[in-house]
All heavy atoms as a GROMACS GRO file, in nm:
protein
  510
    1MET      N    1  -1.084   6.555  -0.889
    1MET     CA    2  -1.036   6.424  -0.932
    1MET      C    3  -1.093   6.393  -1.071
    1MET      O    4  -1.215   6.399  -1.091
    1MET     CB    5  -1.085   6.323  -0.830
    1MET     CG    6  -1.011   6.193  -0.820
    1MET     SD    7  -0.839   6.210  -0.782
    1MET     CE    8  -0.791   6.042  -0.806
    2PRO      N    9  -1.008   6.359  -1.169
    2PRO     CA   10  -1.060   6.327  -1.302
    2PRO      C   11  -1.132   6.192  -1.304
    2PRO      O   12  -1.108   6.108  -1.218
    2PRO     CB   13  -0.935   6.323  -1.389
    2PRO     CG   14  -0.824   6.296  -1.296
    2PRO     CD   15  -0.862   6.354  -1.164
    3LYS      N   16  -1.215   6.176  -1.404
    3LYS     CA   17  -1.286   6.049  -1.418
    3LYS      C   18  -1.189   5.939  -1.459
    3LYS      O   19  -1.091   5.965  -1.529
    3LYS     CB   20  -1.394   6.061  -1.526
    3LYS     CG   21  -1.508   6.149  -1.488
    3LYS     CD   22  -1.608   6.152  -1.603
    3LYS     CE   23  -1.723   6.244  -1.571
    3LYS     NZ   24  -1.814   6.256  -1.687
    4MET      N   25  -1.219   5.815  -1.416
    4MET     CA   26  -1.136   5.701  -1.456
    4MET      C   27  -1.190   5.649  -1.589
    4MET      O   28  -1.309   5.658  -1.616
    4MET     CB   29  -1.146   5.592  -1.350
    4MET     CG   30  -1.081   5.630  -1.219
    4MET     SD   31  -1.119   5.514  -1.088
    4MET     CE   32  -1.019   5.376  -1.138
    5LYS      N   33  -1.101   5.597  -1.669
    5LYS     CA   34  -1.144   5.545  -1.799
    5LYS      C   35  -1.169   5.395  -1.794
    5LYS      O   36  -1.099   5.322  -1.725
    5LYS     CB   37  -1.037   5.574  -1.905
    5LYS     CG   38  -1.034   5.720  -1.945
    5LYS     CD   39  -0.964   5.734  -2.078
    5LYS     CE   40  -0.982   5.876  -2.129
    5LYS     NZ   41  -0.931   5.891  -2.265
    6THR      N   42  -1.270   5.353  -1.869
    6THR     CA   43  -1.301   5.211  -1.885
    6THR      C   44  -1.224   5.159  -2.006
    6THR      O   45  -1.219   5.227  -2.109
    6THR     CB   46  -1.453   5.193  -1.909
    6THR    OG1   47  -1.521   5.240  -1.795
    6THR    CG2   48  -1.489   5.049  -1.934
    7LYS      N   49  -1.164   5.041  -1.994
    7LYS     CA   50  -1.094   4.981  -2.108
    7LYS      C   51  -1.196   4.942  -2.214
    7LYS      O   52  -1.292   4.869  -2.185
    7LYS     CB   53  -1.020   4.854  -2.065
    7LYS     CG   54  -0.893   4.880  -1.988
    7LYS     CD   55  -0.777   4.895  -2.082
    7LYS     CE   56  -0.648   4.908  -2.003
    7LYS     NZ   57  -0.537   4.949  -2.086
    8SER      N   58  -1.177   4.992  -2.336
    8SER     CA   59  -1.271   4.964  -2.444
    8SER      C   60  -1.282   4.816  -2.475
    8SER      O   61  -1.389   4.766  -2.508
    8SER     CB   62  -1.230   5.039  -2.570
    8SER     OG   63  -1.249   5.177  -2.551
    9SER      N   64  -1.170   4.744  -2.463
    9SER     CA   65  -1.171   4.600  -2.492
    9SER      C   66  -1.262   4.526  -2.395
    9SER      O   67  -1.334   4.434  -2.434
    9SER     CB   68  -1.030   4.544  -2.487
    9SER     OG   69  -0.971   4.569  -2.362
   10CYS      N   70  -1.260   4.566  -2.267
   10CYS     CA   71  -1.344   4.500  -2.166
   10CYS      C   72  -1.490   4.538  -2.184
   10CYS      O   73  -1.579   4.455  -2.167
   10CYS     CB   74  -1.297   4.539  -2.027
   10CYS     SG   75  -1.142   4.462  -1.985
   11LYS      N   76  -1.513   4.663  -2.218
   11LYS     CA   77  -1.649   4.712  -2.238
   11LYS      C   78  -1.720   4.631  -2.346
   11LYS      O   79  -1.840   4.603  -2.336
   11LYS     CB   80  -1.637   4.859  -2.279
   11LYS     CG   81  -1.762   4.929  -2.319
   11LYS     CD   82  -1.740   5.080  -2.333
   11LYS     CE   83  -1.624   5.119  -2.421
   11LYS     NZ   84  -1.610   5.264  -2.436
   12LYS      N   85  -1.644   4.591  -2.450
   12LYS     CA   86  -1.701   4.516  -2.561
   12LYS      C   87  -1.721   4.368  -2.529
   12LYS      O   88  -1.809   4.304  -2.584
   12LYS     CB   89  -1.609   4.527  -2.683
   12LYS     CG   90  -1.601   4.666  -2.740
   12LYS     CD   91  -1.487   4.677  -2.839
   12LYS     CE   92  -1.463   4.822  -2.876
   12LYS     NZ   93  -1.341   4.840  -2.956
   13ARG      N   94  -1.637   4.313  -2.441
   13ARG     CA   95  -1.636   4.168  -2.420
   13ARG      C   96  -1.709   4.118  -2.296
   13ARG      O   97  -1.745   4.001  -2.289
   13ARG     CB   98  -1.491   4.120  -2.414
   13ARG     CG   99  -1.422   4.124  -2.546
   13ARG     CD  100  -1.274   4.091  -2.529
   13ARG     NE  101  -1.204   4.085  -2.658
   13ARG     CZ  102  -1.158   4.190  -2.723
   13ARG    NH1  103  -1.175   4.312  -2.672
   13ARG    NH2  104  -1.097   4.177  -2.838
   14PHE      N  105  -1.726   4.202  -2.195
   14PHE     CA  106  -1.780   4.156  -2.068
   14PHE      C  107  -1.900   4.236  -2.022
   14PHE      O  108  -1.913   4.353  -2.054
   14PHE     CB  109  -1.672   4.163  -1.958
   14PHE     CG  110  -1.546   4.091  -1.992
   14PHE    CD1  111  -1.430   4.159  -2.024
   14PHE    CD2  112  -1.541   3.953  -1.993
   14PHE    CE1  113  -1.313   4.093  -2.056
   14PHE    CE2  114  -1.425   3.885  -2.024
   14PHE     CZ  115  -1.310   3.955  -2.056
   15LYS      N  116  -1.986   4.170  -1.942
   15LYS     CA  117  -2.100   4.236  -1.877
   15LYS      C  118  -2.097   4.193  -1.731
   15LYS      O  119  -2.061   4.079  -1.700
   15LYS     CB  120  -2.231   4.190  -1.940
   15LYS     CG  121  -2.257   4.237  -2.081
   15LYS     CD  122  -2.369   4.336  -2.083
   15LYS     CE  123  -2.414   4.386  -2.218
   15LYS     NZ  124  -2.320   4.401  -2.323
   16VAL      N  125  -2.138   4.283  -1.642
   16VAL     CA  126  -2.145   4.249  -1.500
   16VAL      C  127  -2.290   4.218  -1.467
   16VAL      O  128  -2.380   4.296  -1.499
   16VAL     CB  129  -2.092   4.364  -1.412
   16VAL    CG1  130  -2.100   4.328  -1.265
   16VAL    CG2  131  -1.947   4.394  -1.448
   17THR      N  132  -2.314   4.103  -1.404
   17THR     CA  133  -2.449   4.061  -1.369
   17THR      C  134  -2.498   4.136  -1.245
   17THR      O  135  -2.421   4.206  -1.179
   17THR     CB  136  -2.454   3.910  -1.342
   17THR    OG1  137  -2.372   3.882  -1.229
   17THR    CG2  138  -2.407   3.830  -1.462
   18ALA      N  139  -2.625   4.120  -1.213
   18ALA     CA  140  -2.684   4.186  -1.097
   18ALA      C  141  -2.619   4.143  -0.967
   18ALA      O  142  -2.608   4.222  -0.873
   18ALA     CB  143  -2.834   4.158  -1.093
   19SER      N  144  -2.572   4.018  -0.962
   19SER     CA  145  -2.507   3.968  -0.840
   19SER      C  146  -2.359   4.006  -0.834
   19SER      O  147  -2.290   3.972  -0.738
   19SER     CB  148  -2.523   3.817  -0.830
   19SER     OG  149  -2.460   3.755  -0.940
   20GLY      N  150  -2.309   4.072  -0.940
   20GLY     CA  151  -2.170   4.117  -0.939
   20GLY      C  152  -2.071   4.025  -1.008
   20GLY      O  153  -1.952   4.053  -1.010
   21ARG      N  154  -2.120   3.914  -1.063
   21ARG     CA  155  -2.029   3.824  -1.137
   21ARG      C  156  -2.005   3.883  -1.276
   21ARG      O  157  -2.084   3.964  -1.324
   21ARG     CB  158  -2.093   3.685  -1.153
   21ARG     CG  159  -2.129   3.611  -1.026
   21ARG     CD  160  -2.013   3.577  -0.936
   21ARG     NE  161  -1.903   3.509  -1.001
   21ARG     CZ  162  -1.890   3.377  -1.012
   21ARG    NH1  163  -1.982   3.297  -0.963
   21ARG    NH2  164  -1.785   3.325  -1.073
   22VAL      N  165  -1.898   3.838  -1.343
   22VAL     CA  166  -1.867   3.887  -1.477
   22VAL      C  167  -1.902   3.780  -1.579
   22VAL      O  168  -1.857   3.666  -1.569
   22VAL     CB  169  -1.718   3.928  -1.488
   22VAL    CG1  170  -1.687   3.974  -1.630
   22VAL    CG2  171  -1.685   4.038  -1.391
   23LYS      N  172  -1.984   3.820  -1.676
   23LYS     CA  173  -2.031   3.729  -1.780
   23LYS      C  174  -1.947   3.748  -1.906
   23LYS      O  175  -1.919   3.861  -1.945
   23LYS     CB  176  -2.177   3.762  -1.808
   23LYS     CG  177  -2.255   3.655  -1.879
   23LYS     CD  178  -2.404   3.679  -1.868
   23LYS     CE  179  -2.448   3.790  -1.962
   23LYS     NZ  180  -2.594   3.793  -1.980
   24ALA      N  181  -1.906   3.637  -1.969
   24ALA     CA  182  -1.824   3.643  -2.090
   24ALA      C  183  -1.864   3.534  -2.187
   24ALA      O  184  -1.924   3.434  -2.147
   24ALA     CB  185  -1.678   3.628  -2.053
   25GLY      N  186  -1.828   3.552  -2.312
   25GLY     CA  187  -1.854   3.450  -2.413
   25GLY      C  188  -1.761   3.332  -2.394
   25GLY      O  189  -1.652   3.346  -2.339
   26GLN      N  190  -1.803   3.216  -2.440
   26GLN     CA  191  -1.722   3.096  -2.427
   26GLN      C  192  -1.600   3.104  -2.519
   26GLN      O  193  -1.610   3.152  -2.632
   26GLN     CB  194  -1.804   2.972  -2.464
   26GLN     CG  195  -1.897   2.928  -2.354
   26GLN     CD  196  -1.825   2.849  -2.246
   26GLN    OE1  197  -1.704   2.837  -2.244
   26GLN    NE2  198  -1.901   2.795  -2.155
   27ALA      N  199  -1.486   3.056  -2.472
   27ALA     CA  200  -1.363   3.058  -2.550
   27ALA      C  201  -1.350   2.930  -2.634
   27ALA      O  202  -1.414   2.829  -2.605
   27ALA     CB  203  -1.244   3.069  -2.456
   28GLY      N  204  -1.266   2.937  -2.736
   28GLY     CA  205  -1.229   2.818  -2.813
   28GLY      C  206  -1.326   2.776  -2.921
   28GLY      O  207  -1.330   2.659  -2.957
   29LYS      N  208  -1.406   2.872  -2.975
   29LYS     CA  209  -1.504   2.832  -3.076
   29LYS      C  210  -1.490   2.911  -3.206
   29LYS      O  211  -1.584   2.920  -3.284
   29LYS     CB  212  -1.645   2.851  -3.021
   29LYS     CG  213  -1.679   2.752  -2.911
   29LYS     CD  214  -1.826   2.750  -2.882
   29LYS     CE  215  -1.903   2.693  -2.997
   29LYS     NZ  216  -2.047   2.706  -2.981
   30ARG      N  217  -1.374   2.971  -3.230
   30ARG     CA  218  -1.357   3.054  -3.350
   30ARG      C  219  -1.326   2.971  -3.474
   30ARG      O  220  -1.377   2.999  -3.582
   30ARG     CB  221  -1.244   3.155  -3.328
   30ARG     CG  222  -1.273   3.257  -3.223
   30ARG     CD  223  -1.378   3.356  -3.268
   30ARG     NE  224  -1.410   3.448  -3.160
   30ARG     CZ  225  -1.514   3.529  -3.158
   30ARG    NH1  226  -1.599   3.529  -3.258
   30ARG    NH2  227  -1.536   3.608  -3.057
   31HIS      N  228  -1.240   2.873  -3.461
   31HIS     CA  229  -1.200   2.792  -3.577
   31HIS      C  230  -1.156   2.655  -3.528
   31HIS      O  231  -1.144   2.631  -3.409
   31HIS     CB  232  -1.087   2.860  -3.656
   31HIS     CG  233  -0.966   2.888  -3.573
   31HIS    ND1  234  -0.868   2.797  -3.548
   31HIS    CD2  235  -0.930   3.000  -3.503
   31HIS    CE1  236  -0.776   2.850  -3.470
   31HIS    NE2  237  -0.810   2.973  -3.440
   32GLY      N  238  -1.133   2.563  -3.623
   32GLY     CA  239  -1.088   2.427  -3.589
   32GLY      C  240  -1.196   2.345  -3.521
   32GLY      O  241  -1.165   2.262  -3.435
   33MET      N  242  -1.321   2.366  -3.559
   33MET     CA  243  -1.430   2.296  -3.492
   33MET      C  244  -1.438   2.148  -3.530
   33MET      O  245  -1.498   2.069  -3.458
   33MET     CB  246  -1.565   2.364  -3.523
   33MET     CG  247  -1.573   2.508  -3.477
   33MET     SD  248  -1.517   2.535  -3.310
   33MET     CE  249  -1.651   2.468  -3.220
   34ILE      N  250  -1.375   2.110  -3.640
   34ILE     CA  251  -1.375   1.969  -3.680
   34ILE      C  252  -1.299   1.884  -3.578
   34ILE      O  253  -1.338   1.772  -3.547
   34ILE     CB  254  -1.315   1.954  -3.822
   34ILE    CG1  255  -1.412   2.013  -3.924
   34ILE    CG2  256  -1.283   1.810  -3.854
   34ILE    CD1  257  -1.357   2.026  -4.064
   35LYS      N  258  -1.193   1.940  -3.523
   35LYS     CA  259  -1.112   1.869  -3.423
   35LYS      C  260  -1.185   1.854  -3.291
   35LYS      O  261  -1.156   1.762  -3.215
   35LYS     CB  262  -0.984   1.947  -3.394
   35LYS     CG  263  -0.890   1.961  -3.510
   35LYS     CD  264  -0.774   2.050  -3.467
   35LYS     CE  265  -0.702   2.103  -3.588
   35LYS     NZ  266  -0.605   2.206  -3.552
   36ARG      N  267  -1.276   1.945  -3.261
   36ARG     CA  268  -1.342   1.945  -3.131
   36ARG      C  269  -1.449   1.837  -3.124
   36ARG      O  270  -1.514   1.805  -3.223
   36ARG     CB  271  -1.410   2.080  -3.107
   36ARG     CG  272  -1.324   2.200  -3.137
   36ARG     CD  273  -1.267   2.260  -3.012
   36ARG     NE  274  -1.212   2.391  -3.036
   36ARG     CZ  275  -1.083   2.417  -3.052
   36ARG    NH1  276  -0.995   2.319  -3.048
   36ARG    NH2  277  -1.040   2.539  -3.072
   37SER      N  278  -1.469   1.785  -3.003
   37SER     CA  279  -1.572   1.682  -2.987
   37SER      C  280  -1.709   1.748  -2.986
   37SER      O  281  -1.722   1.866  -2.956
   37SER     CB  282  -1.550   1.606  -2.857
   37SER     OG  283  -1.573   1.692  -2.747
   38THR      N  284  -1.810   1.669  -3.016
   38THR     CA  285  -1.948   1.720  -3.016
   38THR      C  286  -1.984   1.768  -2.877
   38THR      O  287  -2.054   1.868  -2.861
   38THR     CB  288  -2.045   1.608  -3.059
   38THR    OG1  289  -1.988   1.538  -3.169
   38THR    CG2  290  -2.177   1.666  -3.102
   39LYS      N  291  -1.936   1.699  -2.775
   39LYS     CA  292  -1.963   1.736  -2.636
   39LYS      C  293  -1.905   1.874  -2.605
   39LYS      O  294  -1.969   1.955  -2.540
   39LYS     CB  295  -1.904   1.632  -2.542
   39LYS     CG  296  -1.935   1.659  -2.396
   39LYS     CD  297  -1.870   1.556  -2.305
   39LYS     CE  298  -1.899   1.588  -2.160
   39LYS     NZ  299  -1.831   1.493  -2.071
   40PHE      N  300  -1.782   1.900  -2.651
   40PHE     CA  301  -1.719   2.030  -2.628
   40PHE      C  302  -1.801   2.142  -2.690
   40PHE      O  303  -1.830   2.243  -2.627
   40PHE     CB  304  -1.577   2.032  -2.684
   40PHE     CG  305  -1.511   2.167  -2.673
   40PHE    CD1  306  -1.437   2.202  -2.562
   40PHE    CD2  307  -1.526   2.262  -2.774
   40PHE    CE1  308  -1.379   2.327  -2.550
   40PHE    CE2  309  -1.469   2.387  -2.764
   40PHE     CZ  310  -1.395   2.419  -2.652
   41ILE      N  311  -1.840   2.122  -2.816
   41ILE     CA  312  -1.918   2.224  -2.888
   41ILE      C  313  -2.050   2.251  -2.817
   41ILE      O  314  -2.092   2.365  -2.802
   41ILE     CB  315  -1.942   2.181  -3.035
   41ILE    CG1  316  -1.809   2.173  -3.110
   41ILE    CG2  317  -2.035   2.276  -3.106
   41ILE    CD1  318  -1.815   2.103  -3.243
   42ARG      N  319  -2.114   2.145  -2.770
   42ARG     CA  320  -2.243   2.157  -2.703
   42ARG      C  321  -2.231   2.232  -2.571
   42ARG      O  322  -2.311   2.319  -2.540
   42ARG     CB  323  -2.302   2.017  -2.681
   42ARG     CG  324  -2.446   2.016  -2.638
   42ARG     CD  325  -2.504   1.876  -2.641
   42ARG     NE  326  -2.428   1.783  -2.556
   42ARG     CZ  327  -2.357   1.679  -2.602
   42ARG    NH1  328  -2.349   1.654  -2.732
   42ARG    NH2  329  -2.294   1.600  -2.520
   43THR      N  330  -2.129   2.198  -2.492
   43THR     CA  331  -2.114   2.261  -2.360
   43THR      C  332  -2.058   2.403  -2.369
   43THR      O  333  -2.070   2.480  -2.274
   43THR     CB  334  -2.023   2.178  -2.267
   43THR    OG1  335  -1.898   2.157  -2.332
   43THR    CG2  336  -2.087   2.047  -2.231
   44ALA      N  337  -1.999   2.440  -2.483
   44ALA     CA  338  -1.941   2.573  -2.499
   44ALA      C  339  -2.037   2.673  -2.564
   44ALA      O  340  -1.995   2.776  -2.614
   44ALA     CB  341  -1.813   2.564  -2.580
   45ARG      N  342  -2.166   2.642  -2.561
   45ARG     CA  343  -2.266   2.734  -2.616
   45ARG      C  344  -2.289   2.850  -2.521
   45ARG      O  345  -2.268   2.838  -2.400
   45ARG     CB  346  -2.400   2.661  -2.633
   45ARG     CG  347  -2.415   2.595  -2.766
   45ARG     CD  348  -2.557   2.542  -2.780
   45ARG     NE  349  -2.556   2.428  -2.871
   45ARG     CZ  350  -2.627   2.318  -2.853
   45ARG    NH1  351  -2.703   2.303  -2.748
   45ARG    NH2  352  -2.620   2.221  -2.940
   46GLY      N  353  -2.335   2.960  -2.576
   46GLY     CA  354  -2.378   3.073  -2.493
   46GLY      C  355  -2.266   3.141  -2.418
   46GLY      O  356  -2.157   3.162  -2.472
   47THR      N  357  -2.292   3.177  -2.293
   47THR     CA  358  -2.196   3.252  -2.214
   47THR      C  359  -2.157   3.176  -2.088
   47THR      O  360  -2.221   3.077  -2.053
   47THR     CB  361  -2.254   3.388  -2.172
   47THR    OG1  362  -2.375   3.366  -2.101
   47THR    CG2  363  -2.281   3.476  -2.291
   48THR      N  364  -2.054   3.226  -2.020
   48THR     CA  365  -2.009   3.166  -1.895
   48THR      C  366  -1.971   3.277  -1.799
   48THR      O  367  -1.957   3.391  -1.841
   48THR     CB  368  -1.889   3.072  -1.920
   48THR    OG1  369  -1.853   3.009  -1.800
   48THR    CG2  370  -1.769   3.147  -1.974
   49THR      N  371  -1.956   3.243  -1.671
   49THR     CA  372  -1.908   3.343  -1.574
   49THR      C  373  -1.760   3.319  -1.549
   49THR      O  374  -1.715   3.204  -1.549
   49THR     CB  375  -1.986   3.335  -1.441
   49THR    OG1  376  -1.980   3.202  -1.394
   49THR    CG2  377  -2.130   3.377  -1.460
   50LEU      N  378  -1.687   3.426  -1.528
   50LEU     CA  379  -1.543   3.416  -1.507
   50LEU      C  380  -1.512   3.367  -1.366
   50LEU      O  381  -1.592   3.384  -1.274
   50LEU     CB  382  -1.477   3.552  -1.528
   50LEU     CG  383  -1.484   3.614  -1.667
   50LEU    CD1  384  -1.402   3.742  -1.670
   50LEU    CD2  385  -1.431   3.518  -1.773
   51SER      N  386  -1.392   3.312  -1.350
   51SER     CA  387  -1.346   3.270  -1.218
   51SER      C  388  -1.312   3.395  -1.136
   51SER      O  389  -1.291   3.503  -1.192
   51SER     CB  390  -1.222   3.181  -1.231
   51SER     OG  391  -1.118   3.254  -1.291
   52ALA      N  392  -1.303   3.380  -1.005
   52ALA     CA  393  -1.279   3.494  -0.915
   52ALA      C  394  -1.152   3.572  -0.948
   52ALA      O  395  -1.157   3.696  -0.953
   52ALA     CB  396  -1.278   3.446  -0.771
   53PRO      N  397  -1.036   3.507  -0.973
   53PRO     CA  398  -0.916   3.585  -1.006
   53PRO      C  399  -0.930   3.665  -1.138
   53PRO      O  400  -0.885   3.778  -1.146
   53PRO     CB  401  -0.807   3.480  -1.019
   53PRO     CG  402  -0.857   3.361  -0.947
   53PRO     CD  403  -1.005   3.364  -0.961
   54ASP      N  404  -0.993   3.603  -1.238
   54ASP     CA  405  -1.013   3.672  -1.366
   54ASP      C  406  -1.112   3.788  -1.349
   54ASP      O  407  -1.097   3.894  -1.410
   54ASP     CB  408  -1.065   3.575  -1.472
   54ASP     CG  409  -0.961   3.474  -1.514
   54ASP    OD1  410  -0.841   3.503  -1.497
   54ASP    OD2  411  -0.999   3.366  -1.562
   55GLU      N  412  -1.214   3.763  -1.268
   55GLU     CA  413  -1.316   3.865  -1.239
   55GLU      C  414  -1.251   3.991  -1.182
   55GLU      O  415  -1.286   4.102  -1.220
   55GLU     CB  416  -1.411   3.808  -1.134
   55GLU     CG  417  -1.555   3.831  -1.161
   55GLU     CD  418  -1.641   3.758  -1.062
   55GLU    OE1  419  -1.644   3.797  -0.944
   55GLU    OE2  420  -1.706   3.660  -1.103
   56LYS      N  421  -1.157   3.971  -1.091
   56LYS     CA  422  -1.089   4.082  -1.025
   56LYS      C  423  -1.014   4.169  -1.127
   56LYS      O  424  -1.018   4.292  -1.121
   56LYS     CB  425  -0.991   4.026  -0.923
   56LYS     CG  426  -0.944   4.123  -0.820
   56LYS     CD  427  -0.858   4.054  -0.716
   56LYS     CE  428  -0.803   4.155  -0.617
   56LYS     NZ  429  -0.711   4.091  -0.522
   57ILE      N  430  -0.948   4.105  -1.223
   57ILE     CA  431  -0.873   4.176  -1.327
   57ILE      C  432  -0.969   4.260  -1.413
   57ILE      O  433  -0.945   4.377  -1.438
   57ILE     CB  434  -0.794   4.077  -1.416
   57ILE    CG1  435  -0.686   4.007  -1.334
   57ILE    CG2  436  -0.733   4.147  -1.536
   57ILE    CD1  437  -0.629   3.882  -1.398
   58VAL      N  438  -1.078   4.196  -1.457
   58VAL     CA  439  -1.174   4.264  -1.544
   58VAL      C  440  -1.240   4.380  -1.472
   58VAL      O  441  -1.255   4.489  -1.529
   58VAL     CB  442  -1.280   4.164  -1.598
   58VAL    CG1  443  -1.391   4.235  -1.670
   58VAL    CG2  444  -1.214   4.063  -1.690
   59LYS      N  445  -1.278   4.361  -1.347
   59LYS     CA  446  -1.344   4.468  -1.271
   59LYS      C  447  -1.254   4.589  -1.250
   59LYS      O  448  -1.301   4.702  -1.244
   59LYS     CB  449  -1.394   4.415  -1.137
   59LYS     CG  450  -1.522   4.336  -1.151
   59LYS     CD  451  -1.573   4.296  -1.015
   59LYS     CE  452  -1.705   4.223  -1.027
   59LYS     NZ  453  -1.754   4.181  -0.895
   60SER      N  454  -1.123   4.564  -1.240
   60SER     CA  455  -1.031   4.677  -1.224
   60SER      C  456  -1.024   4.761  -1.351
   60SER      O  457  -0.994   4.881  -1.347
   60SER     CB  458  -0.891   4.627  -1.188
   60SER     OG  459  -0.832   4.562  -1.298
   61MET      N  460  -1.053   4.699  -1.465
   61MET     CA  461  -1.051   4.770  -1.593
   61MET      C  462  -1.185   4.836  -1.624
   61MET      O  463  -1.197   4.912  -1.718
   61MET     CB  464  -1.014   4.674  -1.707
   61MET     CG  465  -0.876   4.619  -1.698
   61MET     SD  466  -0.846   4.512  -1.836
   61MET     CE  467  -0.705   4.421  -1.781
   62MET      N  468  -1.289   4.801  -1.547
   62MET     CA  469  -1.423   4.857  -1.567
   62MET      C  470  -1.471   4.921  -1.435
   62MET      O  471  -1.553   4.862  -1.364
   62MET     CB  472  -1.519   4.746  -1.610
   62MET     CG  473  -1.484   4.680  -1.740
   62MET     SD  474  -1.587   4.538  -1.777
   62MET     CE  475  -1.742   4.613  -1.813
   63PRO      N  476  -1.419   5.039  -1.400
   63PRO     CA  477  -1.448   5.096  -1.269
   63PRO      C  478  -1.594   5.133  -1.244
   63PRO      O  479  -1.638   5.137  -1.130
   63PRO     CB  480  -1.361   5.221  -1.265
   63PRO     CG  481  -1.331   5.253  -1.405
   63PRO     CD  482  -1.332   5.123  -1.479
   64TYR      N  483  -1.673   5.156  -1.349
   64TYR     CA  484  -1.812   5.200  -1.332
   64TYR      C  485  -1.915   5.090  -1.354
   64TYR      O  486  -2.034   5.115  -1.348
   64TYR     CB  487  -1.841   5.320  -1.420
   64TYR     CG  488  -1.750   5.437  -1.388
   64TYR    CD1  489  -1.648   5.473  -1.473
   64TYR    CD2  490  -1.767   5.506  -1.269
   64TYR    CE1  491  -1.563   5.578  -1.442
   64TYR    CE2  492  -1.684   5.612  -1.236
   64TYR     CZ  493  -1.582   5.647  -1.324
   64TYR     OH  494  -1.498   5.752  -1.292
   65ALA      N  495  -1.872   4.968  -1.379
   65ALA     CA  496  -1.965   4.859  -1.410
   65ALA      C  497  -1.997   4.776  -1.287
   65ALA      O  498  -1.998   4.654  -1.293
   65ALA     CB  499  -1.906   4.772  -1.520
   66ARG      N  500  -2.020   4.840  -1.173
   66ARG     CA  501  -2.046   4.764  -1.051
   66ARG      C  502  -2.183   4.792  -0.997
   66ARG      O  503  -2.239   4.895  -1.012
   66ARG     CB  504  -1.943   4.798  -0.944
   66ARG     CG  505  -1.808   4.744  -0.985
   66ARG     CD  506  -1.701   4.779  -0.886
   66ARG     NE  507  -1.574   4.746  -0.948
   66ARG     CZ  508  -1.459   4.794  -0.908
   66ARG    NH1  509  -1.452   4.874  -0.806
   66ARG    NH2  510  -1.350   4.761  -0.969
   0.00000   0.00000   0.00000
């Protein structure tokens, strides 16, 4: 059986935590920050964990990151 390939895009963007959740950077902070509220900018710092349906998609693209 040949090895399965990991999607390079997922490898660069996501990490799997010890508990099996998928960690990702916060969305919506690339440009247009003047329009955003201070509260939005503050709460969108750092990283976040993906929702269960999104997690399932990402994990299927990263077969060895479990």
